[in-house]
Each structure stands twice: as C-alpha cells, then as structure tokens.
N, C-alpha and C positions, 0 to 999 in steps of 0.2 A: 738393589744390594753395594755395588761400588761406587755411588756417592756415600754411602752410611761410612764405607769403608775409609776413606777417604778424609773424613770431614774425624773420625776416632786417632788417623795420624797423626790430625795439623794437632788436635786440640787436646790430645791425651798430654801431648810438654808443659801448653801454655799452664795446662788444671795443675801438674804436676810442682810448677815454677809460683803457682801464688797459694799453692798448702803452704810449700815448704818457705816462703816469705813469707804468711801467716804464724805460723809455727815457729817462726826465726825471731819476728818482732813482740812477740806474745810474753817471753818469758823474760824480754828485755825491759818490757812496761811493771810487769809485775815485781822484777827485783828492782825497781825505780827507788832512787833515794833524794834524799839532798842535800846539798852541804849550803849550809844558810853564810850567806854573805853577813859582815856587818851593817854595812846600808841599809836592808833589812829580804835585803834580793837573795836570791838564789838561783844554785844550777841542780838539773836533772842530771844525776849519774848513777847507771849500775854498780860503779865499785868507781875509788881511787887510790893514790900512791901520796904519799910524803914524801918528796927528795929535798933533800933540806930549805931554801926559802921557800921552795916552788909544791904546787899538789900539781898532779898529774893525773888527769879521773878520768872514765869512758861514759861522753853527752848520753846521756839516753835519746832526748832530741835528735842529735844529725848522727848519730853513734858513729863516732870518733873521737879517737886523743885529743883533750884538750888542755889545755897548763893558764895557771891563776898564779898571784902572789902567794903566800900558805899566811902572812895577815891581814889578808882580805876575809877571809873564814872564820866566820862564828863556832868556835870550835865547840863551845856548852852547848851553840843553842841548835845545832849541827848536832851534838847527842842526844839529847831530848828530842828531839823533834823524831829521828829515827829510832828510837828504842819507842813514842807514845803508840807509833804509825804501827811499828812489828806487832805489840800488844792490843792494838785496835780501836787505840782513843780517835774521836775523832778531828781532822786537821782541819788551821787555822779556816780556811772557809768554808770549808763543812759544815763549824760552828757558828761563822757569823751565816751563811749563810740560814743556818737554823731560826739565829735570829730576827731574822729580817722578815722568814712567815710567820712567827712565833707573833711579833709585832701588827702584820698583818689582819692575824685570824682575831686578834684584839680590835683593831679598828674597826672590821666585817663585825664582830659581835657586839660592840657598841654604837654600832648603826642598825644591824638587826636584830636584838639578843634571840636568844633561844627560851620560846616558852614552853615547848616539853622536848624530850631527845629525838633528835635530827630531824628538830622542828623548827626553824628561824622563821622572825618577823620578814617579808617582802620587802628591802630594799625601797622599792615607788610606792609601796603601800599606802596606804590614807584609815580605812579603818576595816576592822578584819574582825571576825567569833573562833576562837576559841572550843572546836567542839571533840566528843568523842564519839565516833559509830565504829560499830561492830571491836570496839574494847582500842579501837584505833585516835589517837589525836590525830586530829585535823587542822587548819586553818580556811576561815573562808572567808575572803572578801566582799564590803556588805558596802550596796551603792547606793547614792543618794536618792531619797524617793518622794513628792510630794505632786498634788494636784494640781498645780497650777503649773508646772511645769514639763520644760522636753523630759525624759527618764536619761537620755543618754548623757549621764554628768557624771560620770564612774572621774576622770578626766581635769574635774572640774570641781571649786569647791564655790555651792552658792550659797548664800546669807540672805534674807530675807527675814526682816525683824517684823515682828507685827503691827499691823495699821489696823487700828480696830474701826466702823465705819459705824454711823448711824444707827445702831441696832440693839436691845437690851442684852444677846449673848448670841454671840458668833461663837461656832465649832472648828478645831482644825483636823480637816479629813482629809484620810489615805483611801484611794481610790481598791476597790475587793476587799476579801474577806479573808485572805494573809497575803502575809508577806510570799518574794520565791522563795528567800534561805530562811529551812526550817533548823533547827538548833534538838541536834537531839538528847544530850547531857541535858538535867534541871539546875545544872550552877555552872551556864556557858562565863569565859571569859573574854573584855571586848578589847581589842586593845586598838587608841584613838596618837594614829599621826599628827601632834598638836605643832607642832614645827611648823608642817609639810603643809598643813592646814593653813595657818597663819600666811604661811609663804605667799599664797594659791589666793589667799581671799585678797592680801594690797595687789594682787596684780590683777583679779580679776576684770576691773575697768578698761585695761587695755589701755595702748598707746596710746588710740586717737580719742582717749577721754582730758579732759581737765585735769589739775592736779588736786586733788583730794587732801583739808584736811587730817594730819596724824589723827589718829582711833590711840583711845586710850589705851595701851593692855590688856588682855583678858587675863584670867585669872584660869590655870592649866588644870584646873580639877573643876572647868569647866562646865563636863561633859553627866548625862546623868541617863539612866533607864525608867522609860515610861512601858504604862499595862497600856493597852488601846485597846478603848469598846468598839466589840467587832456587833456591828448594825445590817443583819442582813436582808430587810427591807430595802436597804437603799445601799446593798451593794458597799458600802466603806465602812474606817474603820476609824477610831476617834483616837489623837491623842492628848487632846487640849480643847482649851475652850474658853471664850473670850469675856466676862461679866461689865458691863458697862453699866453705873451710878447715873442714876437722875441729873447729876450737877458733871457728868461728864468723865468723870473717874474709872478708869480701867485697868481690870486686873484680869489675870491669869491663874490659870486651875490644869494641873494637870496632876495623876497618880504617879506620884514619883514613885520608883523602887527603893528602898536602902539599899546602897549602896560603896563602899569602898572605893579609894581611886590608891593607885599606885605610881610616882612617876620614876622613868626607866631611863637608861641612854634611848640616845637617837634620838630624842623628843620624842616619843612617843608612853601613854598614859593606860594607864591597863586598870582597867572602871569593874566591878566582880559588884556579882548580889552579892549580902551577907544572908542569904538564905535559897534553895533551892527554888526556882521558878513553878510555880505551874505551869500546865500545862494554856497555851492562850496566845497570842498578838503582842509583840512588845516593839519599843524602836528605843534609838539612842537620838538622844537630844541636846544642842547646844544651847546654854543658856547665852545673853548677849549681853548682861549684865540690866540697866535703864530702858535696854531694847527688846526684851524680851526674846522670849523663845524665837531662835531661828526656824523659820517655816519648814526648810527639808532636812530631813528624818531620816534616818540611816533603819531603816526599819526590818525587823526578823521575828521568827515564832518559837515555840518551843513546841517540840511534839516527838514522844519518841519513837510512835512508830512512820514517823515519813522514812521517803524515800532519800535516799544517799546524794548528797546537796552535788550537783554537778562544779569541775572546773574546784574544786577542795582539793588544798595543797596540805601532799601526806609525806611524815618524816623519811629522812633522805637517811641510807644507814650508815652512809659516808661522814654526813656531818655528826661531830663529834660537841657534846652539850655540856656545858658547865655544870657543877649539881645543882647549881638552881638560881634562877636571873636574882640578880641585883636591885634591892627601890633604893632609890634617891631621895624619896621621899614617898610621903602615905599621909593620905588625910580619910577619915571616916565619909 
C-alpha cells in the first residue's frame, strides 16, 4: 500500500503535465494555416500580423513568433488555400496522393483484370477457370497435365509437339477418368496469360542449353477447348488422335468446342464456350501451328454436383471492380 501511494504521488504530476501538453498542442495543429510563399514553399502558422513591410507570424511547428518580408508572400494563393481548407477542399498533397493511388490502381487493373466484382486474375497466374459455386464467382488455377511428364508443372510451361510414330493411329491420352478441377457452371470462362507463357516457353531450355533459332510468333488466339472421350476400361481420357496415311502424312483430330477468344490487358486471353457445356471432361489445348497440338494440356471437368474446388480464389469485398472488363480484341 505504501509503495502504491508513493508511485501515485510521483506519477500523477507527470501524467497531468503530459495531458496539458497534449491539449495545448492539439488546438495549434487544428488551427494551423499556411503562408504560401512566391517560390512555392510555405510556412505553417496559427496566426499572423502584417507590420509595415514584414509579416509577423506564430509558427505552428516551432511555437514561436517569427518574421519574414511581406513581399515574399503570395497573398492570393495564401487566401485561396486557407479558404479552400476551411471549406474542406483537399490539399494539393492529398490530391497528388489520390492521383498516384489512382495510377497504381490502373496499373494493377491492367496487369490483373477484374473478371467479377471483387475478383481479379492473379498476377503470377498462367491459366485460370472462372466458375460459379453456390452463387459465388470463383477462380481456380488450372495445371498442365500429361501422361508423359511429371505433374508438378505449375511453375513451368512445357511444350511437346506431336511427333507421329510409324503406326496408323495414335491417341493423346490423359491418365484417370476425371480431372482434379471440376467446374460447377455450365458456361465457364478460361483465362490464359499468353504473354507469360511465351516468356516461360522461351526460358524452358535453361542457360546451359545451346542457343535456339528464333521461333515464329504464335497467334494469341491459339488456345481452344476440346471434349475428352472417357474410356473407363483403360482409365484414360482421350483429348485427340493422330491419323497417319499410307504415304506418311499425319493429320490430327480433336473434338473442338465452339468458343470465342477475347484479348485482355496484361497479356491475358479469355476463351469462352459459345453455348453451355454438357457435363463431362474437357481440356484447354494450345495449337502450335504446323507443329500441331501441344501435348501438355490443362484439363478440367464440368459437374454441377461436384464438391468445392480446393484453393479456389474467392471475391475480396475490399476490391472495387470496374463495370466490365474491356476487350482489346475479339475473335470467334
């Protein structure tokens, strides 16, 4: 009890002095104005007096009276600034900060366009599917899949052009009867970051590989959706086949789904079916010009009764979406 009493006797005056200092400085900060100078700088002051050719002002920063020549003050600018501030007009610093933040938002939107309210494409994404689950839009990243390669290929773009062997027919198969990702919406949209994939494909060989000849640029609308044929007997899904004629010419056969392609900002391309998809298995394929179809595809299924997809990207209420993503180009 004695100790508490001594602490109270010592701390009480200090606390009182702190409160008095805080209450003394608050009004000065609240009433602070600006003397705008002709060189563009300013002095923060709570009040000033014009005495002959000099201005005597109370500095809001140093809490002391100071003076400066009156002809250094831009009086019209000083009057306008303080009048606007009293009326609640944003300060030039606040307006500049708002401008910078708006520019940053526009840059972010260009790199990662909104696809639904509060939902935008990931900056480091490659292929994503826009689904609707329990009335909520969701983005699910698709991974490349092939029966020939390691499945851990999310961070790498793998390209393998079809190379027919000496047989009359060769099928392109995916292991398993169902894709890991199942869309609940019958009309999902697929978003492909073409620019990022082209860059990753160029770096695929690694630094220890000899220089490769420059490849012709591929069209941005080279991505399509195919319907996969499920074969329970072999536990595979067939996404295409190769037919080889007796004279050696090889032709490919895929069951393409009619789609439209739209070019977005940030290197993204949107691929959308022209009509609802039937429940079943599908894949996004890349056509490599004369080399045919890329062996590595992005598979998904359509099943309205499927459970929720793991790792789905859900809307962020803090995100503000534009009215509608702008298409730079559109092709059927």
